[in-house]
C-alpha positions as CSV (number, residue, x, y, z in Angstrom):
1,M,233.1,133.1,170.5
2,M,235.1,135.9,172.1
3,P,237.9,137.3,169.9
4,Q,241.4,136.2,170.9
5,M,242.7,138.8,173.3
6,P,246.0,140.3,172.1
7,M,249.1,140.1,174.3
8,N,250.9,143.1,175.6
9,G,254.6,143.1,176.5
10,G,255.0,140.7,179.3
11,G,252.2,138.4,178.0
12,D,249.2,139.6,180.0
13,P,245.9,139.1,178.2
14,L,244.0,142.3,177.2
15,A,240.5,142.3,178.4
16,L,237.7,144.7,177.5
17,Q,238.4,146.9,180.5
18,G,241.7,148.0,179.0
19,L,245.2,147.0,178.4
20,M,247.4,145.9,181.3
21,A,250.6,148.0,181.5
22,P,253.8,146.0,181.0
23,A,256.8,146.9,183.3
24,P,256.5,149.5,186.1
25,M,257.1,153.0,185.0
26,P,257.5,152.3,181.3
27,I,258.8,154.8,178.8
28,Y,256.5,154.5,175.9
29,S,257.5,155.3,172.3
30,N,255.1,156.9,169.9
31,R,254.6,153.6,168.2
32,D,253.7,151.9,171.6
33,I,251.1,154.6,172.3
34,V,249.5,154.4,168.9
35,D,249.4,150.6,169.0
36,M,248.0,150.3,172.6
37,V,245.3,152.9,171.9
38,D,244.3,151.4,168.5
39,Q,244.1,147.9,170.0
40,H,241.8,149.2,172.8
41,E,239.7,150.9,170.2
42,R,239.3,147.6,168.3
43,D,238.4,145.7,171.5
44,T,235.6,148.2,172.3
45,E,234.3,148.8,168.8
46,A,230.9,147.4,169.7
47,L,230.5,149.9,172.5
48,R,231.6,152.8,170.3
49,T,229.1,151.8,167.6
50,R,226.3,151.8,170.1
51,M,227.3,155.2,171.4
52,E,227.1,156.6,167.9
53,Q,223.7,155.1,167.2
54,D,222.3,156.5,170.5
55,Y,223.6,159.9,169.6
56,S,221.8,159.7,166.3
57,R,218.6,159.1,168.2
58,Y,219.3,162.1,170.4
59,R,219.8,164.2,167.2
60,L,216.4,163.0,166.0
61,T,217.9,161.5,162.8
62,S,215.1,160.9,160.4
63,H,213.5,157.4,160.7
64,V,213.9,155.0,157.8
65,N,210.8,152.9,156.8
66,R,211.7,149.3,156.1
67,D,209.8,146.3,154.9
68,R,209.8,143.1,156.9
69,D,212.7,141.8,154.8
70,G,214.8,145.0,155.5
71,T,214.1,146.7,152.2
72,V,214.0,150.5,152.5
73,L,210.6,151.8,151.6
74,E,211.0,155.0,149.7
75,D,208.3,157.6,148.6
76,Y,206.3,157.1,151.8
77,A,205.7,159.5,154.6
78,V,208.2,159.4,157.5
79,Y,207.5,160.1,161.1
80,T,210.3,160.5,163.7
81,T,209.3,160.7,167.3
82,N,210.9,163.4,169.5
83,A,210.8,161.1,172.6
84,P,214.5,160.3,172.7
85,R,215.5,164.0,172.8
86,V,212.8,165.0,175.3
87,F,213.5,162.0,177.5
88,A,217.3,162.5,177.6
89,D,217.0,166.3,178.2
90,K,214.7,165.6,181.2
91,V,217.2,163.2,182.7
92,I,220.1,165.6,182.0
93,S,218.3,168.5,183.6
94,W,217.7,166.5,186.8
95,Q,221.4,165.8,187.0
96,T,222.4,169.4,186.5
97,L,219.9,170.6,189.1
98,A,220.8,168.1,191.7
99,E,222.5,169.5,194.8
100,L,226.2,168.7,195.0
101,L,227.4,168.3,198.6
102,I,231.1,168.1,199.2
103,R,231.9,167.7,202.8
104,V,235.0,167.1,205.0
105,P,233.4,165.9,208.3
106,H,235.6,166.6,211.3
107,L,236.0,163.1,212.7
108,D,239.4,163.3,214.3
109,A,238.6,165.5,217.2
110,G,241.7,166.9,218.8
111,Q,244.0,165.5,216.1
112,H,243.9,168.6,214.0
113,P,242.0,171.9,214.0
114,E,238.5,171.8,212.6
115,E,239.3,174.9,210.5
116,G,241.6,172.7,208.4
117,D,238.7,170.5,207.3
118,N,236.6,173.6,206.5
119,L,239.4,175.0,204.3
120,K,239.8,171.6,202.6
121,E,236.1,171.8,201.7
122,R,236.5,175.3,200.3
123,F,239.6,174.3,198.3
124,V,237.6,171.8,196.1
125,I,234.5,174.0,196.0
126,G,236.6,176.9,194.8
127,C,238.5,174.8,192.3
128,L,235.3,173.5,190.8
129,R,233.9,177.0,190.5
130,S,237.1,178.3,188.8
131,A,237.1,175.3,186.4
132,D,233.5,176.1,185.4
133,E,234.4,179.7,184.8
134,R,237.4,178.6,182.6
135,L,235.1,176.3,180.6
136,K,232.6,179.1,180.0
137,R,235.4,181.4,178.8
138,M,236.3,178.7,176.3
139,L,232.6,178.6,175.1
140,Q,232.0,175.2,176.6
141,A,229.2,173.9,178.8
142,S,229.7,173.5,182.5
143,L,231.5,170.5,183.8
144,R,228.3,169.1,185.4
145,G,226.4,169.7,182.2
146,Q,228.9,167.8,180.0
147,L,229.2,164.9,182.4
148,A,225.4,164.6,182.6
149,F,225.1,164.6,178.8
150,Y,227.8,161.9,178.4
151,A,226.3,159.7,181.2
152,T,222.8,160.0,179.7
153,V,223.3,159.9,175.9
154,R,226.6,158.2,175.5
155,G,226.6,155.8,178.5
156,G,229.4,153.4,178.9
157,Y,231.7,155.5,181.1
158,V,232.4,159.1,181.9
159,G,235.9,160.5,182.4
160,G,238.2,163.3,181.7
161,R,241.4,165.1,182.8
162,C,242.0,166.7,186.2
163,L,245.2,168.6,186.6
164,L,246.5,171.5,188.6
165,A,248.6,173.7,186.3
166,K,250.4,177.0,186.4
167,N,249.6,179.8,184.0
168,P,252.8,180.4,182.1
169,V,252.2,184.2,182.0
170,T,250.9,185.0,185.5
171,G,252.4,182.0,187.3
172,K,249.1,181.4,189.1
173,T,247.9,177.9,189.7
174,Y,244.5,176.9,188.2
175,A,242.4,173.8,188.0
176,D,242.2,172.2,184.5
177,I,239.2,169.9,184.8
178,T,238.0,168.8,181.4
179,A,235.3,166.2,180.6
180,W,236.2,163.9,177.7
181,D,233.8,162.3,175.1
182,P,233.6,158.6,176.1
183,M,233.7,157.8,172.4
184,H,237.4,158.7,172.3
185,I,238.7,157.7,175.7
186,H,241.1,154.7,175.9
187,W,242.7,153.3,179.0
188,G,244.7,150.5,180.6
189,L,244.3,149.1,184.1
190,G,247.0,148.1,186.6
191,N,246.8,146.4,189.9
192,D,245.7,149.6,191.6
193,G,243.5,151.4,189.1
194,L,244.3,153.3,186.0
195,K,247.8,152.6,184.5
196,W,247.4,154.9,181.5
197,V,244.7,156.9,179.7
198,C,244.6,158.5,176.3
199,Y,242.2,160.9,174.6
200,K,242.2,160.4,170.9
201,I,240.6,163.0,168.7
202,K,241.0,164.6,165.3
203,M,242.5,168.1,165.0
204,T,243.1,170.3,162.0
205,R,246.5,171.8,161.2
206,A,245.4,175.2,162.5
207,Q,244.2,173.6,165.8
208,I,247.5,171.8,166.3
209,R,249.4,175.0,165.6
210,E,247.3,177.0,168.1
211,T,247.4,174.3,170.8
212,Y,250.9,172.9,170.6
213,G,252.8,175.5,168.6
214,V,253.8,173.0,166.0
215,D,253.1,173.7,162.3
216,V,252.4,170.2,161.1
217,G,253.2,169.8,157.4
218,S,255.1,173.0,156.9
219,G,258.5,171.3,156.6
220,G,260.2,174.7,157.0
221,A,262.2,176.1,159.8
222,G,260.4,175.7,163.1
223,G,257.9,173.4,161.5
224,L,257.4,169.6,161.6
225,L,256.8,167.5,158.5
226,S,254.4,164.9,159.6
227,R,254.4,161.6,157.8
228,T,250.8,161.1,158.8
229,W,249.9,164.5,157.3
230,E,251.8,163.6,154.2
231,R,249.6,160.6,153.6
232,I,246.4,162.7,153.6
233,R,247.6,166.0,152.3
234,G,246.6,165.1,148.8
235,S,242.9,165.1,149.8
236,N,241.0,168.4,149.3
237,D,239.3,167.9,152.6
238,A,242.5,167.2,154.5
239,E,242.5,170.5,156.3
240,K,238.8,170.0,157.3
241,E,239.1,166.4,158.4
242,G,242.3,166.8,160.3
243,I,244.4,164.0,161.7
244,W,244.3,161.8,164.8
245,V,246.0,163.3,167.9
246,Y,246.8,161.1,170.9
247,D,246.9,162.9,174.3
248,F,248.5,160.3,176.5
249,Y,249.0,160.2,180.3
250,D,250.5,157.5,182.5
251,E,251.5,157.6,186.2
252,Q,254.4,160.0,185.6
253,I,254.4,161.8,182.2
254,N,252.1,163.4,179.6
255,T,252.9,163.4,175.9
256,V,251.0,164.2,172.7
257,V,251.7,162.4,169.5
258,S,250.2,162.2,166.0
259,G,251.2,159.2,163.9
260,G,254.9,158.9,164.3
261,D,255.4,162.6,165.3
262,T,255.6,164.2,168.7
263,L,253.5,167.3,169.3
264,K,254.4,167.5,173.0
265,M,257.5,166.1,174.4
266,L,257.5,163.7,177.4
267,T,256.6,166.1,180.3
268,P,256.1,165.2,184.0
269,H,252.5,166.1,184.9
270,G,253.1,166.4,188.6
271,S,250.3,164.2,189.8
272,P,251.1,161.3,192.1
273,R,249.0,159.1,189.9
274,V,247.3,159.2,186.5
275,P,245.6,162.6,186.4
276,A,242.3,161.4,185.0
277,F,239.0,160.3,186.4
278,L,237.0,157.4,184.8
279,V,233.8,155.8,186.1
280,L,231.5,153.2,184.5
281,V,227.8,154.1,184.3
282,G,225.3,151.7,185.8
283,S,225.7,148.6,187.8
284,M,226.3,146.0,185.0
285,P,229.9,144.6,185.2
286,M,232.1,143.7,182.3
287,L,231.3,140.2,181.2
288,Q,232.8,137.6,179.0
289,S,230.9,135.0,177.0
290,E,231.7,132.2,174.6
291,A,228.4,132.8,172.8
292,S,228.7,136.5,172.2
293,S,231.6,138.7,171.1
294,D,229.9,142.1,171.4
295,L,229.3,142.2,175.2
296,A,231.2,145.5,175.3
297,A,228.1,147.2,173.9
298,D,226.1,146.3,177.0
299,V,228.5,148.1,179.4
300,G,227.1,151.3,180.9
301,E,223.9,151.4,178.8
302,S,222.5,154.8,177.9
303,V,219.0,155.8,179.0
304,F,217.7,154.6,175.6
305,A,218.4,151.0,176.4
306,G,214.9,149.8,177.0
307,A,213.1,152.0,174.4
308,R,215.1,151.6,171.2
309,E,213.0,148.9,169.6
310,V,209.8,150.4,171.0
311,W,210.6,153.8,169.4
312,D,211.3,152.1,166.1
313,K,207.9,150.4,166.1
314,K,206.2,153.6,167.1
315,N,207.9,155.4,164.2
316,D,206.8,152.7,161.8
317,L,203.2,152.9,163.0
318,M,203.1,156.7,163.1
319,S,204.6,156.8,159.6
320,I,201.6,154.8,158.4
321,F,199.3,157.1,160.2
322,Q,200.9,160.1,158.5
323,E,200.8,158.5,155.1
324,I,197.1,157.8,155.3
325,V,196.3,161.3,156.6
326,E,198.4,162.9,153.9
327,R,196.6,161.0,151.2
328,A,193.4,163.0,152.1
329,R,195.2,166.1,150.8
330,R,196.0,164.6,147.3
331,Q,193.6,161.8,146.6
332,T,193.8,159.5,143.7
333,V,191.5,160.7,140.8
334,V,190.0,158.2,138.4
335,A,188.9,159.6,134.9
336,E,186.7,156.9,133.4
337,S,185.7,157.1,129.7
338,P,184.7,154.7,126.9
339,S,188.0,155.2,125.2
340,G,190.1,155.1,128.4
341,K,192.2,158.0,127.3
342,T,190.5,160.9,129.2
343,T,193.0,162.8,131.3
344,L,192.8,165.9,133.5
345,D,195.0,168.9,132.6
346,E,195.2,170.2,136.2
347,N,195.0,168.8,139.7
348,P,191.4,169.5,140.8
349,F,192.6,169.5,144.5
350,V,195.1,172.4,144.0
351,Y,193.3,175.0,141.8
352,P,189.6,175.6,141.3
353,T,189.0,173.8,138.1
354,T,186.1,173.5,135.7
355,I,186.0,170.0,134.1
356,S,184.2,169.3,130.9
357,T,183.1,165.7,130.3
358,R,181.3,163.9,127.5
359,T,178.4,161.6,128.0
360,G,179.7,158.4,129.5
361,D,182.7,160.0,131.1
362,R,183.1,159.8,134.9
363,I,185.6,161.4,137.2
364,Y,185.8,160.3,140.9
365,T,188.3,159.6,143.7
366,L,189.3,156.3,145.1
367,E,188.1,155.5,148.6
368,L,190.8,156.3,151.2
369,Q,192.6,153.5,152.9
370,K,191.8,152.8,156.6
371,M,193.9,151.6,159.4
372,A,193.4,148.1,160.7
373,A,190.7,147.8,163.4
374,E,193.4,146.6,165.9
375,T,195.6,149.7,165.3
376,M,194.7,151.6,168.4
377,A,195.0,148.6,170.7
378,Y,198.5,148.0,169.2
379,L,199.5,151.7,169.7
380,T,198.3,151.6,173.3
381,V,200.6,148.6,174.0
382,I,203.5,150.4,172.5
383,M,202.9,153.6,174.5
384,G,202.6,151.6,177.7
385,E,205.9,149.9,177.0
386,E,207.5,153.3,176.2
387,Q,206.5,154.7,179.5
388,R,207.8,151.7,181.4
389,A,211.1,151.9,179.6
390,T,211.5,155.7,180.0
391,L,209.4,158.1,182.2
392,P,205.6,158.3,182.8
393,Y,203.9,161.2,181.2
394,S,203.2,162.7,184.6
395,A,206.9,163.4,184.9
396,Y,206.6,166.0,182.1
397,G,203.7,167.8,184.0
398,E,200.9,166.1,182.0
399,T,198.6,165.7,185.0
400,P,194.9,166.6,184.5
401,F,194.4,166.6,188.3
402,Q,196.3,167.1,191.5
403,L,198.5,164.2,192.5
404,S,198.0,162.6,195.8
405,G,200.9,162.0,198.2
406,F,200.9,158.3,197.2
407,A,201.0,159.1,193.5
408,I,203.9,161.5,194.1
409,T,205.9,158.8,195.9
410,Q,205.2,156.3,193.1
411,L,206.3,158.9,190.5
412,R,209.5,159.5,192.4
413,Q,210.3,155.8,192.6
414,A,209.7,155.4,188.9
415,T,212.0,158.3,188.1
416,E,214.8,157.2,190.4
417,T,215.0,153.9,188.4
418,V,216.3,155.9,185.5
419,L,218.2,158.6,187.3
420,S,220.0,156.8,190.2
421,S,222.7,155.1,188.0
422,R,223.6,158.5,186.5
423,L,223.7,160.2,189.8
424,D,225.9,157.4,191.2
425,A,228.3,157.8,188.3
426,L,228.5,161.6,188.8
427,T,229.0,161.1,192.5
428,A,232.0,158.8,191.9
429,V,233.4,161.3,189.3
430,Y,233.3,164.2,191.7
431,T,234.9,162.0,194.5
432,Q,237.8,161.2,192.2
433,I,238.1,164.8,191.1
434,A,238.2,166.0,194.8
435,N,240.9,163.5,195.7
436,L,243.0,164.2,192.6
437,L,243.0,167.9,193.3
438,Y,243.9,167.5,196.9
439,D,246.7,164.9,196.2
440,Q,248.2,167.1,193.6
441,F,248.0,170.2,195.8
442,E,249.8,168.4,198.6
443,T,252.8,167.4,196.4
444,G,254.6,170.6,197.3
445,N,254.7,171.7,193.7
446,F,252.2,174.5,194.1
447,D,251.9,177.6,196.3
448,G,248.6,179.0,197.7
449,M,245.6,179.3,195.4
450,S,243.2,182.3,195.6
451,L,239.7,180.7,195.5
452,S,236.2,181.9,196.0
453,G,232.7,180.4,196.1
454,M,229.9,179.4,198.5
455,D,230.9,176.9,201.1
456,S,228.7,174.2,202.7
457,G,227.5,176.7,205.3
458,R,226.1,178.9,202.5
459,N,228.8,181.4,203.4
460,Y,230.6,183.2,200.6
461,F,234.4,183.0,200.8
462,N,237.3,184.6,199.0
463,Q,240.7,183.7,200.4
464,T,244.1,182.2,199.6
465,I,244.5,178.5,200.7
466,T,247.9,176.9,201.1
467,P,248.8,173.2,201.1
468,E,250.0,173.6,204.7
469,Q,246.6,174.7,205.9
470,I,244.8,171.6,204.7
471,A,247.5,169.0,205.3
472,Q,246.6,165.9,207.4
473,T,242.9,166.6,207.4
474,C,239.9,164.2,207.1
475,D,238.7,162.7,203.9
476,Y,236.1,164.0,201.4
477,T,232.5,162.8,201.3
478,V,230.5,163.6,198.2
479,K,226.8,163.3,197.7
480,L,224.6,164.3,194.7
481,E,221.0,164.7,195.9
482,S,218.3,164.8,193.3
483,Q,215.5,167.4,193.6
484,L,212.7,165.1,192.5
485,P,209.1,165.8,193.6
486,Q,208.1,164.3,196.9
487,D,205.2,164.2,199.3
488,D,206.2,167.1,201.5
489,A,202.9,167.3,203.4
490,S,203.2,163.7,204.6
491,K,206.8,164.2,205.6
492,W,206.1,167.3,207.7
493,A,203.2,165.5,209.4
494,Q,205.5,162.6,210.4
495,A,208.1,165.1,211.6
496,E,205.5,166.9,213.8
497,I,204.3,163.6,215.4
498,A,207.9,162.5,216.0
499,Q,208.8,165.8,217.7
500,R,205.6,165.9,219.7
501,T,206.0,162.3,221.0
502,Q,209.7,162.8,221.6
503,L,210.4,159.4,220.1
504,M,213.2,160.8,217.9
505,S,215.8,163.5,218.4
506,D,215.7,166.7,216.4
507,G,218.7,165.6,214.4
508,D,217.2,162.2,213.5
509,I,213.9,164.0,212.4
510,L,215.8,166.3,210.1
511,D,218.0,163.5,208.7
512,N,215.6,160.6,208.4
513,V,212.1,162.1,208.1
514,L,212.6,165.5,206.4
515,G,215.8,164.6,204.5
516,I,217.6,167.9,205.3
517,Q,221.0,167.8,203.6
518,D,222.9,169.3,206.6
519,S,220.9,168.7,209.8
520,K,223.7,170.1,212.1
521,Q,223.8,173.3,210.1
522,A,220.0,173.6,210.3
523,L,219.9,173.0,214.0
524,D,222.6,175.6,214.5
525,K,220.5,178.1,212.6
526,V,217.4,177.3,214.7
527,M,219.3,177.7,218.0
528,A,220.8,180.9,216.8
529,Q,217.4,182.2,215.9
530,K,216.1,181.2,219.4
531,A,219.0,182.9,221.0
532,A,218.3,186.1,219.1
533,R,214.7,186.1,220.3
534,G,215.0,184.7,223.8
535,L,215.7,187.8,225.8
536,P,214.5,191.4,225.5
537,E,218.1,192.7,225.3
538,A,218.9,190.1,222.6
539,I,216.0,191.3,220.6
540,L,217.2,194.9,220.9
541,Y,220.7,193.9,219.9
542,T,219.5,192.0,216.9
543,L,217.3,194.9,215.7
544,A,220.1,197.3,216.1
545,L,222.4,195.2,213.9
546,A,219.7,194.9,211.3
547,A,219.1,198.6,211.2
548,A,222.8,199.3,211.0
549,E,223.2,196.9,208.1
550,R,220.5,198.7,206.2
551,G,222.1,202.1,206.8
552,E,219.5,203.3,209.3
553,E,221.9,204.9,211.7
554,I,219.3,206.9,213.7
555,L,217.1,203.9,214.2
556,A,220.1,201.7,215.1
557,N,221.3,204.2,217.7
558,M,217.8,204.3,219.2
559,Y,217.9,200.5,219.7
560,V,221.5,200.7,221.0
561,M,220.6,203.3,223.6
562,E,217.6,201.2,224.8
563,Y,219.8,198.1,224.9
564,Q,222.3,199.9,227.0
565,R,219.6,201.3,229.4
566,L,218.1,197.8,229.8
567,M,221.5,196.3,230.5
568,A,222.2,199.0,233.1
569,V,218.9,198.2,234.8
570,K,219.7,194.5,235.0
571,M,223.1,195.2,236.5
572,G,221.5,197.5,239.1
573,M,223.2,200.6,237.8
574,M,219.9,202.5,237.4
575,P,216.3,202.1,238.5
576,P,213.8,200.4,236.1
577,S,211.4,202.4,234.0
578,P,207.7,202.0,234.4
579,T,207.5,201.0,230.7
580,D,210.0,198.2,231.0
581,G,207.2,195.7,231.0
582,A,206.1,196.7,227.5
583,G,209.1,198.5,226.0
584,G,211.5,195.7,226.7
585,G,209.7,193.3,224.5
586,G,207.8,191.5,227.3
587,G,208.9,188.1,228.5
588,Q,209.7,186.6,231.9
589,N,213.1,188.3,232.1
590,Q,211.7,191.8,232.5
591,P,213.3,193.9,235.3
592,K,211.4,193.7,238.6
593,G,210.6,196.1,241.4
594,P,212.3,196.3,244.9
595,S,209.8,193.8,246.3
596,G,210.5,191.3,243.6
597,Q,207.3,191.9,241.7
598,R,207.2,193.0,238.1
599,P,206.2,196.7,237.7
600,E,203.1,196.1,235.6
601,V,201.5,194.0,238.4
602,M,202.5,196.2,241.3
603,P,200.0,198.6,243.0
604,H,200.1,202.2,241.7
605,A,201.0,203.6,245.1
606,Q,204.0,201.2,245.4
607,T,205.3,202.4,242.0
608,G,204.9,206.1,243.0
609,A,201.9,206.8,240.8
610,A,198.7,208.6,241.9
611,P,196.0,206.4,243.4
612,Q,193.1,205.5,241.2
613,P,189.6,206.9,242.0
614,E,187.3,204.8,244.2
615,T,185.2,202.4,242.1
616,S,183.5,200.3,244.8
617,N,179.7,199.9,245.2
618,Q,178.2,203.1,246.7
619,G,174.9,201.4,247.6
620,A,171.8,203.7,247.7
621,S,173.5,206.4,245.7
622,L,173.1,204.2,242.7
623,V,169.3,204.0,243.2
624,A,166.8,206.8,242.2
625,P,165.6,208.9,245.2
626,G,162.3,207.6,246.8
627,T,162.9,204.1,245.4
628,P,162.7,201.5,248.2
629,R,165.8,199.4,248.7
630,P,165.3,196.0,247.0
631,G,164.3,193.4,249.7
632,A,163.6,196.0,252.4
633,Q,160.5,195.5,254.7
634,D,157.5,197.8,254.4
635,Q,157.5,200.2,257.5
636,S,153.9,201.2,257.0
637,A,152.7,197.7,257.5
């Protein structure tokens, strides 16, 4: 039976997906915030418990041997597989290495300049780059790395804060994009998405003083005597454990409270909606059931979902293996004697020992235990289920032979089963972040931002972008493309056939066959390359630029002079040179002579050169004197 859902303000039932906000634009008291967050925490307790257990697996917490009745078996060898950590790290690395493509396609031709869409792209790319730099200065992992960890190990949902803020010292605007631990995110939904969100964590007195400038528990001038702190200050570990702090956001304000005290007054956050992003992981919706009350634990399963019980059985079996193997090091010694009182002073397996016995005494070791005959078949089944629930061993590079194209395709499909839901969640997260940043920037509360980075055209930019430059532009499209192994040889063969038969356009070949991320950009580069090599003068111009960029001024001037001479010949300002056929780089666009023929195929006399010596057949002069001409008649006959 599902627990009775509590009621909130106007009488709306609270579901697992969060508390419904009461009246529009409410002003929450500290007590309201604490009550709403704590109620949401109780409603999703099963989900939080599962997250904590999954994190224990990732930390490789030591396995506990148990009997079939649940009794803990002590004094036995314990084996803990490293599969959860290795598996999760592999999935995390694929997410962090995936290519993030943030685009603003120019769809409204003529409605606004295309440069505005390009600047809108650069705005978000620059904000994400500066946010990562800020996180690194704070000794935190990158935004992508944190989100990938939470989506993989925690599961459930991924979220955080996304705010544009001004530095109080410099006055410059910066992007505050922070990923939150899903264990401590609480939220409520309205008719159009998030109504409020709160991040609840523990902070020590020193952390509160550093972050909010409030000396909790001091009670002196400028300090705040916290009733919550008073309740725990008698504990010796109070300073280490800290107290719960509620960082609360709704559609208009941000406040931070602790117990009944206010650490940050009600402050407008400046965002047109709740400045937070929140995305469920996976495709499983939130369900209700009369038979189960812990369905929240199934929402957004981590990557460990299908392998938890399999790993437990593997740990049990490997612990038995380890126990039997370790017994070979210290075997059980039996000292047999008529009196039954013979003992050994030292362990004969540790030190070289001389043992004296009397007639009738006997010292021997017990026969070692053996595994059941079906053990290896059982282990094979477990390992097979482990691979089906996680990743095949070939995904870790354990391939004794070269994989075929079909095997690579199968491997990619097996991997995408695990990875796709995480990439979908991160794609939705970055879409929300991009829209939040843009909507806040367009409120008119911020001036231009100096941003830098690498745009979608692989061009470095460093410029100031203002809200007016990116107003009324097209929408963002976000794609996170995995870099999984694929059968490249087969793809290129298909592309060659499609291009040769002209059954597909070049753009479709790049998009659908080769999977190029930006086919338009790739085609533009190909055409630019052809343009640079299509004419002799274009080749000379390109070589001159390349030499100049490398600082080879003399070489660059040589190419510039030859380029100028060739252009003068083409415009009829000077006669062609005899070497134009070779020196100009060849090609059908070489300068031609007065008769319309190319110089290298004209007779020497026509070009003004000296005639070549006669090389025709000289007849008898090529035959030795006195030798009859071949085929001549005999005159003496």
